[in-house]
C-alpha positions as CSV (number, residue, x, y, z in Angstrom):
1,M,187.6,-95.9,-12.7
2,S,184.7,-96.5,-10.8
3,E,182.4,-93.6,-9.8
4,V,184.5,-91.6,-7.2
5,R,182.4,-91.8,-4.0
6,T,183.8,-89.2,-0.9
7,R,182.0,-88.8,2.5
8,I,181.6,-86.9,5.3
9,A,181.2,-88.8,8.9
10,P,180.2,-86.6,11.3
11,S,179.3,-87.1,15.1
12,P,175.7,-85.9,16.6
13,T,177.3,-85.3,19.8
14,G,178.1,-81.7,19.8
15,D,177.5,-78.4,18.1
16,P,178.2,-78.6,14.3
17,H,181.7,-77.9,14.6
18,V,183.8,-75.3,11.3
19,G,186.2,-78.5,10.8
20,T,183.3,-80.5,10.1
21,A,182.1,-77.9,7.2
22,Y,185.7,-77.8,5.9
23,I,186.4,-81.2,5.4
24,A,182.9,-81.7,4.2
25,L,183.8,-79.0,1.7
26,F,186.8,-80.4,0.4
27,N,184.7,-83.9,0.0
28,M,182.1,-82.2,-2.2
29,C,184.0,-80.4,-4.3
30,F,186.6,-83.2,-5.0
31,A,183.2,-85.5,-5.7
32,R,181.3,-83.0,-7.6
33,Q,184.8,-82.0,-9.8
34,M,185.3,-85.5,-10.5
35,G,181.3,-86.3,-11.4
36,G,181.2,-88.6,-8.3
37,K,178.7,-89.0,-5.0
38,F,179.1,-87.1,-2.1
39,I,177.7,-89.0,0.7
40,L,176.9,-88.1,4.3
41,R,176.9,-90.4,7.2
42,I,176.1,-90.0,10.7
43,E,178.3,-92.3,13.3
44,D,176.5,-91.8,16.3
45,T,177.6,-95.3,18.4
46,D,178.2,-93.1,21.5
47,Q,174.5,-93.8,22.8
48,V,175.3,-91.3,25.7
49,R,176.1,-88.4,24.1
50,S,174.7,-88.8,20.7
51,T,171.1,-86.4,20.0
52,R,169.1,-86.3,17.0
53,Q,169.2,-82.5,18.1
54,S,172.7,-82.5,17.1
55,E,172.3,-84.3,14.2
56,Q,169.2,-82.2,12.8
57,E,171.9,-79.1,13.8
58,I,174.7,-81.0,12.0
59,L,172.1,-81.1,8.9
60,D,171.3,-77.4,8.8
61,S,174.5,-76.1,9.3
62,L,175.6,-77.1,6.4
63,R,172.9,-77.0,4.3
64,W,173.6,-73.2,5.6
65,L,176.9,-73.5,4.1
66,H,175.0,-75.2,0.5
67,L,177.3,-78.1,1.2
68,D,174.6,-80.3,-0.1
69,W,175.1,-84.5,-0.5
70,D,173.6,-86.8,-3.1
71,E,172.6,-89.7,0.0
72,G,172.6,-89.5,3.7
73,P,169.9,-90.4,6.3
74,D,167.7,-87.8,5.4
75,K,167.9,-88.3,1.6
76,G,168.0,-92.1,1.7
77,G,170.1,-93.6,-1.3
78,D,171.0,-97.5,-2.0
79,F,173.6,-98.0,0.8
80,G,171.7,-97.4,3.4
81,P,171.1,-97.1,6.5
82,Y,172.8,-93.8,6.5
83,R,172.9,-93.7,10.6
84,Q,175.4,-96.5,12.5
85,S,173.0,-97.1,15.2
86,E,171.0,-98.6,12.4
87,R,173.5,-100.9,11.3
88,S,174.6,-102.8,14.7
89,E,173.4,-106.3,12.5
90,I,176.2,-105.4,10.0
91,Y,178.9,-104.5,12.6
92,Q,178.0,-107.9,14.7
93,E,178.8,-109.9,11.0
94,H,181.9,-108.5,10.6
95,V,183.3,-108.6,14.2
96,D,182.3,-112.3,14.4
97,K,184.3,-113.0,10.6
98,L,187.6,-111.2,12.3
99,V,187.3,-113.6,15.2
100,N,186.4,-116.3,13.8
101,D,189.0,-116.1,11.1
102,G,191.4,-115.4,14.4
103,H,192.5,-111.6,13.3
104,A,190.4,-110.3,16.6
105,F,189.6,-111.6,20.0
106,P,188.0,-110.7,23.2
107,C,189.1,-109.0,25.9
108,F,187.7,-109.1,29.4
109,C,190.0,-107.1,31.4
110,T,188.5,-104.8,33.9
111,E,188.8,-101.1,33.7
112,D,190.6,-101.5,37.0
113,R,193.2,-103.6,35.1
114,L,193.8,-101.5,32.2
115,T,194.2,-98.7,34.2
116,D,197.0,-100.1,36.2
117,L,198.6,-101.2,33.0
118,R,198.7,-97.5,31.8
119,R,200.0,-96.1,35.3
120,K,202.5,-98.8,34.6
121,Q,203.6,-98.1,31.9
122,Q,203.9,-94.2,32.1
123,E,206.0,-94.7,34.9
124,E,208.2,-97.1,33.0
125,K,208.1,-94.6,30.2
126,I,207.3,-97.3,27.8
127,Q,205.3,-96.8,24.9
128,P,201.1,-97.1,25.9
129,G,198.6,-99.7,24.9
130,Y,197.3,-103.5,25.2
131,D,199.6,-105.8,26.8
132,G,197.9,-108.9,25.0
133,H,196.8,-110.1,28.4
134,C,193.4,-111.9,27.0
135,L,195.4,-113.5,24.0
136,T,197.0,-116.3,26.9
137,L,193.1,-117.6,27.6
138,D,192.7,-120.8,25.9
139,K,189.4,-121.2,23.9
140,E,187.1,-122.8,26.7
141,D,188.1,-120.5,29.3
142,V,186.7,-117.8,26.6
143,Q,183.9,-119.7,25.9
144,R,182.7,-120.3,29.4
145,R,183.2,-116.6,30.2
146,I,180.8,-115.6,27.3
147,D,178.2,-118.2,28.3
148,A,178.3,-116.5,31.9
149,R,178.2,-113.3,30.2
150,L,181.1,-111.5,31.4
151,P,181.6,-107.9,30.1
152,H,184.0,-107.9,27.5
153,V,184.9,-106.0,24.0
154,I,186.4,-107.2,21.1
155,R,190.3,-106.3,20.3
156,M,191.8,-106.4,17.0
157,L,195.1,-108.3,16.4
158,V,198.4,-106.0,14.9
159,P,201.7,-106.9,14.1
160,A,204.8,-106.9,17.0
161,D,207.0,-105.4,15.1
162,G,207.6,-103.8,10.9
163,K,206.4,-101.2,9.6
164,C,203.1,-99.9,7.8
165,I,203.0,-97.8,4.8
166,V,200.2,-95.4,4.9
167,K,199.7,-94.4,1.4
168,D,198.7,-90.9,1.1
169,M,197.2,-89.0,-2.1
170,L,198.9,-85.7,-0.9
171,R,201.9,-86.8,1.6
172,G,203.0,-89.5,-0.4
173,D,204.4,-93.0,1.5
174,I,204.2,-93.0,5.6
175,E,206.0,-95.2,7.7
176,I,204.6,-96.3,11.0
177,D,206.2,-98.6,13.4
178,W,203.3,-101.4,14.1
179,H,204.7,-101.3,17.7
180,Q,203.3,-98.0,18.3
181,I,199.8,-99.2,16.9
182,D,197.4,-100.5,20.0
183,M,195.5,-103.7,19.7
184,Q,192.1,-101.5,19.2
185,V,188.6,-101.9,20.8
186,L,186.8,-102.9,17.8
187,M,183.3,-103.9,19.9
188,K,182.9,-102.9,22.7
189,S,181.1,-104.2,25.8
190,D,177.4,-102.5,24.9
191,G,177.9,-104.4,21.5
192,L,178.0,-101.4,19.6
193,P,181.2,-100.7,17.2
194,T,184.3,-98.1,17.8
195,Y,184.8,-95.7,14.9
196,H,187.6,-97.9,13.4
197,L,185.3,-101.1,12.9
198,A,182.6,-99.0,11.7
199,N,184.3,-96.8,9.6
200,V,186.1,-99.4,7.7
201,V,183.4,-101.6,7.0
202,D,180.7,-98.8,6.0
203,D,183.5,-97.1,3.7
204,H,183.6,-100.2,2.0
205,L,179.9,-100.9,1.5
206,M,179.0,-97.7,0.1
207,Q,181.6,-97.9,-2.0
208,I,184.1,-94.9,-1.0
209,T,186.8,-94.4,-3.2
210,H,188.7,-91.2,-1.6
211,V,188.9,-91.1,2.2
212,I,189.1,-86.9,2.8
213,R,189.5,-86.7,6.4
214,G,191.8,-84.1,9.0
215,E,195.5,-85.5,9.4
216,E,194.9,-86.0,13.2
217,W,193.2,-89.6,11.3
218,I,196.9,-90.4,10.0
219,T,197.9,-92.6,13.0
220,S,195.1,-94.6,13.2
221,A,195.3,-95.3,9.1
222,P,197.4,-98.6,10.2
223,K,194.5,-100.6,12.0
224,H,192.1,-99.2,8.9
225,L,194.4,-100.5,6.0
226,K,194.8,-103.8,8.7
227,L,191.3,-104.4,9.0
228,Y,190.8,-104.1,4.7
229,E,193.4,-106.4,4.6
230,Y,191.6,-108.6,7.4
231,F,188.6,-108.8,5.4
232,G,190.4,-109.1,2.0
233,W,188.7,-105.5,0.7
234,E,190.8,-103.2,-1.2
235,A,191.4,-100.2,0.7
236,P,189.7,-96.5,-0.5
237,V,192.8,-93.4,-1.3
238,L,193.5,-91.6,1.3
239,I,194.3,-88.1,1.5
240,H,194.6,-86.5,5.0
241,M,194.2,-82.7,5.1
242,P,195.8,-80.1,7.2
243,L,194.0,-79.8,10.5
244,L,192.5,-76.1,11.0
245,R,194.5,-73.9,13.6
246,N,194.4,-71.3,15.9
247,A,196.7,-68.4,15.8
248,D,199.2,-69.8,18.0
249,K,199.0,-72.6,15.7
250,S,197.5,-75.0,18.0
251,K,194.5,-77.3,16.4
252,L,191.7,-75.3,16.0
253,S,189.6,-75.2,19.4
254,K,186.3,-73.9,21.0
255,R,188.0,-72.8,23.9
256,K,190.3,-70.7,22.1
257,N,188.2,-69.8,18.9
258,P,184.2,-69.5,18.6
259,T,184.3,-73.4,16.3
260,S,180.8,-74.0,15.7
261,I,179.1,-72.9,12.6
262,G,175.4,-71.9,14.2
263,Y,178.0,-68.9,15.9
264,Y,178.8,-67.9,12.4
265,Q,175.8,-67.5,11.2
266,K,174.1,-66.0,15.0
267,M,177.4,-63.2,14.2
268,G,175.9,-61.6,10.9
269,Y,178.1,-63.6,8.7
270,L,177.1,-64.5,5.4
271,S,177.4,-68.0,4.7
272,E,178.4,-68.0,1.1
273,A,181.8,-65.7,2.6
274,V,182.3,-68.9,5.4
275,V,182.1,-71.6,2.8
276,N,184.6,-69.1,0.8
277,Y,186.6,-68.6,3.5
278,L,186.9,-72.2,4.3
279,G,187.8,-73.3,0.7
280,M,191.2,-70.3,1.3
281,M,192.5,-72.3,4.3
282,G,195.6,-74.6,2.4
283,W,193.7,-74.3,-1.2
284,T,194.1,-71.6,-3.5
285,M,192.1,-70.8,-6.4
286,P,194.1,-70.7,-9.6
287,T,194.2,-67.0,-10.6
288,S,192.9,-65.9,-13.4
289,S,194.2,-64.2,-16.6
290,R,193.2,-60.9,-15.1
291,E,196.0,-62.2,-12.5
292,E,193.6,-61.9,-9.6
293,S,194.7,-62.3,-6.0
294,A,194.7,-66.0,-4.6
295,E,192.6,-64.6,-2.0
296,E,189.6,-63.2,-4.4
297,L,185.7,-64.0,-4.0
298,F,184.7,-67.9,-5.2
299,S,181.5,-69.5,-5.1
300,V,181.3,-72.8,-3.9
301,Q,180.5,-73.6,-7.9
302,E,183.7,-71.4,-8.8
303,M,185.6,-74.4,-6.4
304,I,184.2,-77.1,-7.7
305,D,185.1,-75.8,-11.4
306,N,188.3,-74.9,-10.3
307,F,189.1,-77.6,-7.9
308,D,192.2,-79.4,-8.1
309,I,193.2,-81.6,-4.6
310,N,196.8,-81.3,-5.6
311,R,196.9,-77.6,-4.9
312,V,196.0,-78.3,-1.1
313,S,198.6,-76.8,1.0
314,L,200.0,-79.2,3.9
315,G,200.7,-76.3,5.8
316,G,198.5,-76.0,9.0
317,P,196.1,-73.0,7.8
318,V,195.0,-70.7,10.7
319,F,191.4,-69.7,11.1
320,D,192.1,-65.9,11.7
321,T,188.7,-64.4,12.2
322,E,190.1,-60.8,11.7
323,K,190.3,-62.2,7.8
324,L,186.9,-63.7,8.0
325,D,185.5,-60.4,8.9
326,W,187.5,-58.6,6.2
327,L,186.0,-61.3,3.8
328,N,182.7,-60.9,5.2
329,G,182.9,-57.1,4.8
330,R,183.6,-57.4,0.8
331,Y,180.9,-59.6,0.2
332,L,178.6,-57.3,2.0
333,R,180.1,-54.4,0.2
334,E,180.7,-56.0,-3.3
335,K,178.4,-58.9,-3.5
336,L,175.1,-57.0,-2.2
337,S,172.9,-54.7,-3.6
338,D,171.0,-52.3,-1.2
339,K,167.9,-53.7,-1.7
340,E,170.1,-57.3,-1.0
341,F,171.3,-56.2,1.9
342,I,167.8,-55.0,3.2
343,Q,166.5,-58.4,2.6
344,R,169.2,-60.4,4.0
345,F,169.9,-58.4,6.7
346,G,165.9,-58.8,7.7
347,E,166.4,-62.3,7.1
348,W,168.9,-62.8,9.6
349,A,167.9,-59.8,12.5
350,F,164.2,-60.6,11.9
351,R,163.5,-64.3,11.7
352,P,160.5,-65.0,13.1
353,E,161.4,-68.2,15.2
354,I,163.3,-65.9,17.4
355,M,161.0,-62.4,17.0
356,H,158.4,-65.0,19.0
357,Q,161.2,-65.7,21.5
358,I,162.4,-62.4,22.0
359,I,158.8,-60.3,22.0
360,P,157.3,-61.4,25.4
361,L,160.8,-61.0,27.1
362,I,160.3,-57.3,26.3
363,K,156.8,-56.7,25.6
364,Q,156.1,-55.6,29.3
365,R,159.4,-53.6,29.8
366,V,158.1,-50.9,26.3
367,E,155.9,-48.2,26.0
368,R,157.0,-47.2,22.5
369,F,158.2,-49.0,20.0
370,S,161.1,-46.7,19.7
371,D,161.8,-48.2,23.3
372,V,162.6,-51.8,21.5
373,A,165.5,-51.2,20.1
374,P,167.4,-50.3,23.5
375,I,166.3,-52.7,25.4
376,A,166.5,-55.6,22.5
377,S,169.3,-54.7,20.9
378,F,171.6,-57.3,22.5
379,F,169.3,-60.2,20.9
380,V,170.8,-59.2,17.6
381,S,174.6,-58.1,18.5
382,G,177.6,-59.1,18.1
383,M,179.6,-59.0,21.9
384,P,178.7,-56.2,24.2
385,V,180.8,-53.1,24.4
386,I,182.2,-53.6,28.5
387,G,184.8,-52.7,30.4
388,E,186.5,-53.7,33.7
389,T,184.2,-51.0,35.4
390,D,180.9,-52.5,34.4
391,F,182.1,-55.2,36.6
392,E,182.4,-53.4,39.9
393,H,180.4,-54.9,42.9
394,K,179.8,-54.3,46.3
395,Q,179.7,-58.0,47.1
396,L,182.0,-59.5,44.5
397,S,185.6,-58.7,43.1
398,L,186.8,-58.8,39.7
399,E,188.6,-62.3,40.2
400,D,185.1,-63.6,41.9
401,S,183.5,-62.4,38.6
402,V,186.1,-64.1,36.2
403,K,185.8,-67.8,38.1
404,I,181.7,-67.2,38.1
405,L,182.1,-66.7,34.0
406,Q,184.7,-69.6,34.0
407,F,183.3,-71.8,35.8
408,I,179.7,-70.9,33.5
409,A,181.6,-71.3,30.1
410,W,183.0,-75.3,31.8
411,A,179.6,-76.1,32.9
412,V,177.6,-75.2,30.2
413,E,179.9,-76.8,27.7
414,S,178.2,-80.0,28.4
415,L,174.7,-79.4,28.5
416,P,172.9,-81.9,26.1
417,E,170.0,-80.0,25.9
418,W,169.6,-75.7,25.5
419,H,166.8,-74.7,27.3
420,R,164.8,-71.9,30.0
421,D,164.5,-74.6,32.5
422,R,167.8,-76.8,32.5
423,L,169.7,-73.6,32.5
424,E,168.2,-72.7,35.5
425,T,168.6,-75.8,37.1
426,L,172.5,-74.9,36.2
427,L,173.0,-71.5,37.5
428,M,170.7,-72.0,40.5
429,G,172.8,-75.0,42.1
430,M,176.5,-73.6,40.8
431,A,175.2,-70.5,43.1
432,G,174.3,-72.1,46.0
433,T,177.3,-75.0,45.5
434,M,179.6,-72.1,45.8
435,E,177.8,-70.1,48.6
436,I,176.7,-67.2,46.7
437,K,173.6,-65.2,46.8
438,V,171.6,-65.8,43.3
439,R,171.5,-62.2,42.9
440,D,175.4,-61.2,43.3
441,F,175.9,-64.6,41.5
442,L,173.9,-63.6,38.1
443,F,175.3,-60.0,38.3
444,P,178.5,-60.5,36.0
445,V,176.5,-62.8,34.2
446,F,174.2,-59.7,33.0
447,I,177.1,-57.7,31.9
448,A,178.3,-60.8,29.8
449,I,175.1,-61.8,28.1
450,A,173.3,-58.5,27.7
451,G,176.3,-55.5,28.3
452,T,174.2,-53.9,31.9
453,S,172.9,-55.6,34.5
454,V,169.1,-53.6,33.8
455,S,167.8,-55.9,31.3
456,T,165.1,-58.8,31.0
457,S,165.6,-62.5,32.5
458,V,169.1,-63.5,31.9
459,I,168.5,-66.9,31.6
460,D,165.7,-66.4,29.4
461,S,168.4,-64.4,27.4
462,M,171.1,-67.3,27.5
463,A,168.1,-69.8,26.5
464,V,167.4,-67.1,23.3
465,L,170.7,-66.3,22.1
466,G,171.3,-70.2,22.5
467,K,174.5,-72.0,23.7
468,D,177.1,-70.4,21.2
469,M,176.7,-66.8,21.4
470,T,176.4,-67.2,25.0
471,R,179.9,-68.8,25.3
472,A,181.5,-66.8,23.2
473,R,180.1,-63.7,25.1
474,L,181.2,-65.6,28.4
475,R,184.8,-65.7,26.8
476,H,184.6,-62.1,25.7
477,A,183.8,-61.0,29.3
478,I,186.4,-63.2,30.7
479,D,189.5,-61.7,28.2
480,V,187.7,-57.9,29.3
481,L,189.0,-59.3,33.0
482,G,192.1,-59.8,31.9
483,G,191.7,-63.6,30.9
484,V,192.9,-66.7,32.3
485,S,196.3,-67.6,32.6
486,K,197.6,-71.2,32.2
487,K,198.7,-71.2,35.8
488,G,195.0,-69.8,36.5
489,A,193.0,-72.0,34.5
490,K,194.9,-74.7,36.4
491,K,193.6,-73.8,39.7
492,L,190.5,-73.0,38.3
493,E,190.1,-76.7,36.7
494,S,190.9,-78.3,40.1
495,E,188.2,-76.3,42.2
496,F,185.6,-76.6,39.6
497,R,186.0,-80.4,39.3
498,K,186.0,-80.2,43.0
499,L,182.4,-78.5,42.8
500,G,181.4,-81.5,41.2
501,I,179.1,-79.3,39.1
502,N,177.4,-81.2,36.7
């Protein structure tokens, strides 16, 4: 058997997600247990949303969890480059081969035509997907359009009928009808590949032997397997892991649960407790001779030593923060000596890069060192202890406060960069758009972020706390005020869109 090679391929378009760490952990453990290699590849072909800042945050977060890779953009290796944005010529070469071999074709359909097509398919309640319109163009017409530089994409051909058998190491054979599979876009009009083409080409050229990914990719597997067939390549072994779930069994999402790795780091969780908890998601450590609970504490190395992919349970594991709290508490009490506790707490609470941001904000407000803790405590705390009465305001109803907090929570989700000036522009603009005086507009924000209306600049405070903690505190305040029902959320979303914020 050739050397086992697994990979994780995150997209640097947002906050590092615990789901990424979960899949990375299982890829790493499988590769290490088999004496193979674990590769990190950055899928940054989304030029609009991908940023190097997000990439760096992904690398930092995975390192914080002690999930290390053998090859990657920061380490190099024999199969680079490890950023997809640096592999454009490779993808062009391969998509040209598909077109020349008759397995893919140029599509010149406009967005308006595709929108109309989707609407008609919905009205007629038929399977949505591309209708093959551009397959009717003759070669001369296609070349004429290309020579005229008309915008177009490259789509792959898929069988019109029959079934694709997806062989999954955990799930066995999965049958998927080809009529459910769309003629996938492989190359976008900007000349960059979609995930599907780049994923297959990179996995083959990087000699990936086992693809361990979330079960949401099962429906894409036929497209990938067909591409392997078109290229004449052997497909890797597929292993689709169960998705992390919210308490209501829905897919883990940032609107219902904190999902950013950075949030758990800033909340003061130990990295070893977080990765231990992720390891418990859908997998159990074999019981020892002492018959200890399967929920025992174990290190990454212990997980590697005992890892067996066949012990993965396919039931949807629930990411329960209360259970994580319990596990983290055990680590604090059972794994850290008093000296280690002091050291780790100091490293978390008094990080120089954070203190250098906090001190200038509070320095003019203190007369004694004993004043520091009361003024700055909210910077190194979890959720503020607040109630409905804290939001009472002469100019704002509680419903107004909920609306302001919810609109801000939605608005900051899409901020490409997190810094004071960008936040100030956003919040001042929102106050103006909503026709609320800035002082009144910021009042519920002060309560949500600092727990009091008398504090350091709330915009400065949000900049220091970061996106993860800011969003978590906004959500916490909304929950304190009674939350937002599904019906209420739809109404607010409609109003939010009409405001044209962002």
